[in-house]
C-alpha positions in Angstrom: 0.0 0.1 -0.2 1.5 3.5 -1.0 1.8 6.3 1.8 -0.9 8.2 -0.2 -3.4 5.5 0.0 -2.8 4.7 3.5 -3.5 8.4 4.3 -7.0 8.1 2.5 -8.1 4.7 3.9 -10.2 4.6 7.0 -8.4 4.8 10.2 -9.3 1.8 12.8 -8.0 2.2 16.4 -6.0 -0.4 17.5 -4.1 -1.5 21.0 -0.3 -2.4 20.2 2.5 -3.5 23.0 5.6 -1.2 22.2 8.7 -1.3 24.2 8.6 1.7 26.4 11.7 2.8 26.2 11.4 3.0 22.2 7.9 4.7 22.6 9.4 7.2 24.8 12.3 8.1 22.8 10.4 8.2 19.7 7.6 10.5 21.5 10.8 12.8 22.7 11.8 13.2 19.0 8.3 14.1 17.6 8.0 10.7 15.9 4.3 9.9 15.1 4.2 6.5 16.4 1.3 5.6 14.7 2.0 6.4 11.5 5.3 4.7 11.8 3.9 2.0 12.8 1.4 1.6 10.2 4.6 2.4 7.6 6.4 -0.7 9.1 3.2 -3.3 8.9 3.1 -2.0 5.2 6.2 -2.8 4.4 5.7 -6.3 6.1 3.0 -6.9 4.4 4.7 -5.9 1.0 7.4 -8.3 1.8 5.3 -11.0 2.5 3.1 -10.5 -0.7 6.3 -10.2 -2.7 7.3 -13.7 -0.7 3.8 -15.3 -1.2 3.6 -14.4 -5.0 7.7 -15.8 -5.6 6.3 -19.0 -3.9 3.1 -19.2 -6.3 5.2 -18.8 -9.4 8.2 -20.2 -8.9 7.3 -23.3 -11.3 6.6 -20.8 -14.1 9.4 -18.2 -13.8 11.8 -21.8 -12.9 10.4 -22.7 -16.8 11.1 -19.3 -18.3 14.5 -19.4 -16.9 14.8 -22.6 -18.5 13.6 -21.6 -21.6 15.8 -18.6 -21.7 18.8 -20.6 -20.9 18.1 -23.2 -23.8 17.4 -20.9 -26.2 18.4 -17.2 -25.8 16.0 -14.4 -25.1 13.3 -14.5 -27.6 13.7 -11.5 -30.2 17.2 -11.3 -29.5 17.8 -10.5 -33.4 15.8 -7.5 -33.0 17.4 -5.8 -30.7 19.5 -2.6 -31.4 23.1 -2.7 -30.4 
C-alpha cells in the first residue's frame, strides 16, 4: 500500500504492545508512532506478498528461466545494439 493510499483509507484504533523505552524516545523525537507503525506494517505486508507471489509462481519462473537458458532471449535478433 502506498503512503497516499494509507492516508485516504479509514483508520481503525488499535492496541499495540511496544517497548516502553523505544516509545518514550520516539515521543521525545516527535515521531508519529501510529504513522510509523503503519509504515512498518505496510512494508511487512508488501514483503510477505512478494514472497508469496514468488512461491506461487516459482514453477512458471523456473520454466521461463530454463527456456531462456536453452534458447536465449526471444526476439534477440531484433534488438538494437
